[in-house]
N, C-alpha and C positions, 0 to 999 in steps of 0.2 A: 225615652229615658234609659240610661244605661245602669249597670248595677252599682255605680258609684253615686247615683243621683239620690237626693233626699226626697221624701214625700212632700207634696205641696202643703199638707197640714203641718208637718214638722217645720218646714221653712217659714210658714206664716207665724207659728208660735214663736220661733226664734227671732223673727223680725220685730214682732210686737214687743218682745222683751227688750230688744236692743233699742227700739224707738222710744221707750218710756223715758229713760234718762236723757236721751237726745232732745225729745220734745220739751222736757222740763227745762233744759238748758236754753233751748231756742226761745221759749216763752219768757224766761227770765231775762234774756238779752233783747227782747222786743222784736224778734223776727216773726212776721206773720206767715201763715201757711202758704200764701201765694208766692212769697219770696223763696221759701224752701222748695216748693213744687217746681219753680223755674230752675233752681240749681239741680234738682234731681233729674229733670228732663235733660238738661245740658250734659250731665254726667252719663246718663243712659246712652245718649247719642254718641258722646265721645268714646266710651268704651266699645260700643257696637262698631264704630268706624275703625278704631285702632286695634282692637283685639279679637274681633269675631269675623274677620274677612274669610272668604272661601279660598282654599288653596289655589294659587295661580290666577286669582282674580283681584282686581282693585276694589277698594271699599266703595260702596255706593249708597246714596241716600235712600234708595228704595229698600235695600236690605236692612239698613239701620231702622227704617220705619217698621218693617216686618218684625224684627227682633224686639224692638222696644214697645211696640203697640201704639206708637204715636203716628200721627198723620205725616205724610211726606212734606206737607206744607210746614208743619211744626219743625220737622227735622231740618229742612232747608233754612228756616229762620234761626234755629239755635245751633246749627253746626258750627264748630270752631272751638278753639281751646277754652275750657271753662276757666273762671277767674280764680285759679289756685296756683299761680306762678310764684316764683321766688320774690317775695316782697322784702321791704326793709326789715320787718320783724324777723323773717326767716334768716336773713343774712346776719343780723345782729345776734340772734340765738346761736348760729353756727360759729361765729367768730369767738363769742364769749366762751362757749363750750370747749372749743379747741384750746384756748388759753388756759382754762382751768385744768383740763386733762394734761396739758404739757407741764404745768406747774407741779402736779402731783407725781408724774412719772419720769420727768426729765431730771436725772441725777444732778445736773449742774445747778438746779434751783432748789435742792433739798439739802438738809443737814446730814451729818454722818449717820444718824439713825434712820434716814430715809424720809423724814418729815419735811414738808414744804417750808422753806425759810421765808421770813419777812424780807421784802425786797425794797431797795431804794428805787426811786422813780427813774433815774438815769444812771449811766455808768456801766462798767463791766458786770455782766450777769445780773442786770437790773430788771425791773418790770418791763422797761422798754425793750430790752434784749429778748425777754420771754415772748413778748407780743410779736416782734419781728420773726422770731424763730418758729412760732406756732400759729400765727394768724396772718402772715404775709404783710402786704403793704397797706396797713391800717394804722392810723394815728394811735399811739399808745394811750394818749389822754382820753380819747373817745372810749376805748375799751375799759380803761380804769373807771371812768364815770359810769359806764353801764354796769360794771360789777359792783360798784358802790351802791348804785341805785337799787339793785335787786338783792342786796345784802349778802353777796358772796364773798366780799372782802371788807376790810375796815382799815382806816388809817391809824398808825401808831406813831410813836415818837420818832424824831430825827427824819421826818419825811418818808418813812417806810410804809409799805402797804402789806397787810397780813391776810392770809387766806382764812376764811371763816367756814365756807361750805365747799365741798369737793365736787359739786355738780351745779349746773346752771338751772336753778329752780326758782323762778321769780316769785317773790312774796307778794308783790303788788303788780297791777297792770294786767287787764283782761286780755289784751292783744297777745302778749307773750304766752299766757296760759292757754289761750285758744289755739295758738300755733302748735303747742305741745299736744293738745287734744287731737288736732288733725293728723299729726305725725304718728303718735303712739297708738291711737285706736285703729288707724289705717294699717299699721304693721300687724296688730293682733288679728284683724279680720283677714289680712292676706295670709297669715299663718294658718288660720282655721280653714280658709278656702283651699289652701295647698293640701292640708291634711285630709280634707274630704276627697280630693281628687287623687292624691298620691300617697296618702298616709300608710298604705300597706307596704309600699316599697321604699319611699323616701320620706319618712316621718320627720317633722320638725318638732322639737320639744315644746310642749304646751301643757302645763300642769298648774293646779292650785290646791292648797290645803285649806279646809274650811270646817268649822264646828258650828252646830246650831245650839243656841241656848247658853252661850258663855255668859257668866255674870258680868254686868256692866262695869263693876269695880275692877275687872281684870283688863279692861281695854287699854288703859294708859301703859301698863307694864308690857302688854303685847306690842303696842306701837313702838316702844323703845327697843324691845328685843328684835322685832322684825326689821326695823330700820338699821340697827347695828349689824345684824347678820347679813341682811341683803346688801348693805354697803360693802361689807368685807368680801362677799362673793363677787360683786360687780368689779371691785378693784383687782381681784385675782384674774377674772376674765379679761379685764382691760389690759393687764400686763401681758397676757397671752396674745391678745390681738395686736398690741403694740410691737411685740417681738416678730409677729408675722406680717406686719404692715410694711413690706419691702417693695421696692420698685421692680418692674419687670426687667429681666436680663436685656442687655443692649442688643443681643442677637434675636430676641423674641419680644419686641416692644408691644405686640398686639395680643398677648395672652389675655384671656378673659379675666375680669376682676368683678367682685361683687361687694355690695354693702352687707355687712355681717354683724350681728350682735344679739343680745338678749335683753329683754325688758322685764322689770319686776314692779308690781304695784300692790298696794294694800287696799282692803275694802272692809267696810263694816256697815251694818244695817240694823236699826232697831226692830225688835220683834213685837208684833201687836198681841201675840198670845205666847204661851209658854209651852213649846213642843217638847217631846221627849228628847233627851240628850242624844245627839247624833254627830258623827264626824264623817268627813268625806275628803278623799284625795282624788283628784281627777286631772 
């Protein structure tokens, strides 16, 4: 172990804490342990083969078996891409999110005050134009139906469609919410892993503010405040990212590019006892 490694006990405590809400979700969704175990084995093998090869050597099943603690027979049986590719849910999520982002920040679809306008279905600078500009070759009707389904837009008079929510957050449909779970929790774990390995020299921002023992009567007000302030921050960051989302120069088409962003989430948990008032920023 190097000086960046965590102790086995600290790692076990962290994993147990992480697994509690995950196991609760899996049990609620009816996934038995055997199915979860199979997925975990597949991912152990996939990561060992793709990210832990020795310099100058090809990935081998034997090394994956050594790293993962699985038998070579299991590695051979399970080797291959795990079932987490881009499915229709992911494609639908990405298309809808791009359209909503374009509607908010593309000045052609906003009023003089910078607020998203209600749009006609067809015509110049219509909803169909918005979809073509920000979501490519996808039928505008399909995108419209999806945004109506999740409550992000609503139909108003004269055949226009009006923006209700500035982000694609499905109110119904477990598949869409589970897609967000997979993406957002993975991003957070990636950031924590990076900070364990490289936090001293290349830290990524990862903070939270938390108080113990807040009166339950204050929850609704904090929900509204945190949602309002977080949305405002995300819109400022989105504007900066949009400004810098430019193509590579024609004479340097292969310059490296990255997926870049910030995630914000709220949390709350009932207390079984009444501890002394505490606050924490971490």
